[in-house]
C-alpha positions in Angstrom: 89.9 111.2 95.7 91.5 108.0 97.0 89.4 105.1 96.8 90.0 102.4 99.2 89.4 99.1 100.8 90.6 98.8 104.4 91.8 95.9 105.7 92.0 95.4 109.8 91.7 93.8 112.6 90.2 96.5 115.3 92.2 97.3 117.4 91.8 100.8 119.2 94.6 102.1 116.5 92.5 100.4 113.8 89.4 102.1 115.2 91.1 105.6 114.9 92.4 104.6 111.4 88.9 103.7 110.1 87.2 107.0 111.6 90.1 109.2 110.0 89.3 107.0 106.6 85.3 107.7 106.9 85.9 111.3 108.1 88.1 112.4 105.2 86.6 113.9 102.3 89.7 112.8 100.2 88.8 109.3 100.9 86.3 106.8 99.9 85.8 103.5 101.5 84.7 100.8 99.3 84.6 98.5 101.7 86.0 96.8 105.0 87.5 93.4 105.3 88.7 92.0 108.8 91.3 89.3 109.6 92.3 87.6 112.5 94.9 89.7 114.5 94.3 91.2 117.8 91.6 89.4 118.7 89.5 86.9 116.4 88.1 87.7 112.9 84.4 87.7 114.1 85.4 89.8 117.0 87.3 92.2 114.2 83.8 92.2 112.0 81.8 93.5 114.8 84.0 95.7 115.9 84.5 97.2 112.2 80.4 97.1 112.3 80.6 98.9 115.6 82.9 101.9 114.3 80.9 102.2 110.9 77.9 102.9 112.9 79.0 105.2 115.2 80.5 107.2 112.6 77.5 107.6 110.4 78.6 105.1 108.2 76.5 101.8 108.5 76.0 101.5 104.6 79.9 100.6 104.2 80.1 96.6 104.2 82.1 94.7 106.3 83.2 91.4 105.0 84.8 88.9 107.6 87.9 87.1 106.0 90.8 84.8 107.3 90.3 82.7 110.8 94.4 82.3 111.0 97.7 83.1 109.6 98.5 81.0 106.4 101.1 78.9 108.0 101.1 79.3 111.9 98.5 79.6 114.7 96.6 83.1 115.6 98.3 85.2 118.1 95.8 87.7 119.6 96.8 90.6 122.2 94.0 90.8 124.9 96.8 92.2 127.2 97.1 94.9 124.9 93.8 96.0 123.2 91.4 94.1 125.6 88.9 91.3 125.8 86.9 93.2 122.4 89.8 94.5 121.1 88.5 98.1 121.3 87.8 98.7 125.0 87.9 101.8 126.6 84.2 102.8 125.5 81.0 101.5 126.2 80.0 100.4 122.3 76.6 99.9 121.6 75.5 96.5 119.8 76.1 96.6 115.9 72.8 97.2 114.3 73.4 94.7 111.5 76.5 91.6 111.0 78.9 91.2 108.4 78.2 90.0 105.0 77.9 86.6 103.8 80.4 86.6 101.3 84.4 85.7 102.4 86.3 88.7 102.5 89.1 87.7 100.0 86.1 86.6 97.7 85.1 90.1 97.6 88.4 91.6 97.3 88.9 89.8 94.5 86.3 90.7 92.7 86.0 94.2 93.9 89.4 94.7 92.6 88.5 93.1 89.2 85.4 95.0 88.6 86.5 98.4 89.4 88.8 100.1 87.0 92.6 99.2 87.0 94.8 101.7 89.1 91.9 103.0 90.7 91.5 101.3 94.1 94.3 101.3 96.9 94.6 98.7 100.0 95.1 100.1 103.4 96.1 97.4 105.4 96.4 97.6 109.2 96.5 93.9 110.1 98.6 91.2 109.5 98.1 90.6 105.7 97.0 87.2 105.4 93.6 88.5 103.5 96.1 90.5 100.7 98.3 87.5 100.4 95.3 84.9 100.0 93.7 87.3 97.4 97.0 87.8 95.4 97.4 83.9 94.9 93.7 83.4 94.2 93.8 85.5 91.4 97.2 87.0 90.4 96.1 89.4 88.0 94.9 91.9 90.4 98.5 92.8 91.4 98.2 94.6 88.3 95.0 96.5 89.3 96.0 97.9 92.7 97.3 101.6 92.6 99.0 100.8 95.7 99.3 98.9 99.1 100.0 101.0 102.4 100.6 98.7 105.1 101.3 99.5 108.9 103.9 97.0 109.8 107.4 96.4 110.6 110.5 97.7 111.8 114.1 98.2 111.0 115.7 100.9 112.9 113.3 100.7 115.7 113.7 96.9 116.0 110.5 94.8 117.0 107.4 95.4 119.9 106.5 91.9 120.0 110.4 90.1 119.8 113.7 91.9 119.2 113.3 91.6 115.9 109.4 91.6 114.8 106.9 94.2 114.9 103.3 92.2 115.7 101.4 92.9 112.5 104.5 90.9 110.3 105.2 88.3 113.3 102.1 87.0 113.0 101.8 86.3 109.5 105.6 87.0 107.9 104.8 84.4 105.1 102.0 86.6 104.1 103.6 89.8 104.2 106.7 88.1 102.0 104.0 87.2 99.3 102.7 90.8 99.3 106.4 92.6 99.5 107.2 90.4 96.2 103.6 91.0 94.8 105.1 93.4 92.3 102.4 96.2 93.9 103.4 99.8 94.4 103.7 99.6 98.4 104.5 102.4 101.0 105.6 100.7 104.5 104.3 102.9 107.9 106.5 100.7 110.1 107.6 101.3 113.7 110.6 103.3 112.5 107.5 106.4 111.4 105.2 106.0 113.7 107.3 105.9 117.1 108.6 109.3 115.4 104.9 110.5 116.1 103.6 109.9 119.5 100.1 111.9 120.4 100.5 114.6 122.5 100.1 113.8 125.8 96.4 114.5 127.0 95.2 114.0 123.5 92.3 112.1 124.9 90.9 115.1 126.5 90.9 117.3 123.5 88.8 114.3 121.6 86.4 114.3 124.5 86.2 117.9 124.3 84.9 117.7 120.1 81.6 117.1 122.2 80.8 113.6 120.2 80.2 110.2 120.7 82.9 109.8 118.4 85.0 111.9 120.3 84.0 110.5 123.6 84.8 107.3 122.1 88.3 108.0 120.9 89.4 109.7 124.3 88.5 106.3 126.0 90.1 104.1 123.5 92.9 106.6 123.7 93.4 106.3 127.4 93.0 102.4 126.9 95.9 101.9 124.4 98.1 104.0 126.1 98.0 102.1 129.4 100.1 99.0 128.0 102.4 101.2 126.0 103.3 103.5 128.5 104.1 100.7 130.8 106.0 98.9 128.3 108.2 102.0 127.0 108.1 104.1 129.7 106.6 107.2 127.6 103.7 109.7 128.5 102.0 109.0 125.3 101.8 106.3 122.2 101.6 106.7 118.6 98.4 105.8 116.8 100.1 103.5 114.5 97.4 102.1 112.1 95.9 106.0 112.2 99.3 107.2 111.1 99.4 104.7 107.9 96.3 106.4 107.0 97.7 110.0 107.6 100.5 109.1 105.3 98.5 108.3 102.9 96.5 111.6 103.0 99.2 113.8 104.1 102.5 112.6 102.6 104.0 115.8 103.3 104.3 115.3 106.7 106.6 112.2 106.2 109.8 111.0 105.0 111.5 108.1 103.6 112.9 106.2 100.4 112.3 103.5 98.3 114.4 100.4 98.9 114.2 96.5 98.7 112.3 94.8 101.5 112.0 91.4 102.5 110.5 89.2 105.7 112.5 87.1 107.2 110.3 83.7 107.6 112.8 81.2 109.6 115.1 82.7 111.4 115.8 81.5 115.0 115.6 85.0 116.6 114.4 87.0 113.9 111.4 85.3 112.1 109.1 87.8 111.3 111.8 90.7 110.7 111.2 93.3 107.8 115.0 92.8 106.0 115.3 96.7 104.6 118.0 97.1 102.3 118.5 100.6 103.0 121.7 101.0 101.8 120.9 98.8 98.7 123.7 96.4 99.1 121.9 93.4 98.1 121.2 94.0 94.3 117.6 93.4 94.9 115.0 95.6 93.1 113.3 98.4 95.3 110.0 97.1 96.0 108.9 99.4 98.4 108.6 103.2 100.2 110.0 102.9 103.7 108.9 105.8 105.6 111.5 106.3 108.1 110.1 109.8 109.9 107.4 111.9 110.4 108.5 115.5 110.2 105.7 117.5 112.4 103.6 114.8 115.0 102.0 118.0 116.4 100.7 118.8 113.1 99.5 115.1 112.3 97.6 115.0 115.1 95.9 118.7 114.7 95.0 117.2 111.3 93.7 114.2 112.4 91.3 115.8 115.0 90.2 118.2 112.6 89.1 115.4 110.6 87.1 113.3 113.3 85.6 116.5 114.1 83.3 116.2 110.7 82.1 113.0 112.1 78.3 113.1 113.5 77.9 114.6 117.3 76.0 111.6 118.1 
């Protein structure tokens, strides 16, 4: 059983990641924290509530966190995810709001309370909340089992600039803090996610599940693919954040290696670049398992669909 905190900024692919985690009998979601990213932190918290309630897990609490990156302005991307961040489905209003406690406070309290080495973090957004928590309470670094994050790109470059992937570019200082924290880290970068595009027409397979979850996923998938297919000239797109959850659940479908990774925070052309010392040329310590490929994308999405089918029909 993986006991996890999910830090997110939904985002259609974040929504798939949340639904996959909630559906899996191998994951216990202790809580969801949200941050400014794809849309504002108020919107990401509301989106998380809607997703949890759709999945029949309205009892899981949501905690809103940082309203902006540590040193930089917020960088929402409605051109990719729509005005709400989870466009593509007619979402019912959330029945309740986020908790009053700030996400960073709750994250620190939870990690100090739970048994050491028992809780992992799944980071699907700019890593501002994680970095603030590590700075506020450095002792939590030794208590986190691992951090699995979606972000970065080395062999594939970036998706927002030639050098930088979105989650890292938005708050590179935060990502640098996390990567240098000493926590066991697994990175699911563009190098990995671009090797695992969804099957063409997968939205129809999801809608065929016959549930509101399936219909919502089908609608979100169609919306999410529009921007990416135009940009890349592809017939389908990878569900980046859901693939990160898949990497936690099914490591047999992924390959990579441990190596030193750091973040460029001040480059004229390369701010937000994940600098991956794949050949170990710098003499720095390995600090990250960098996933390079998904070895069987068809099987990955088959397993995702199978898990999503567990969620309620209405």
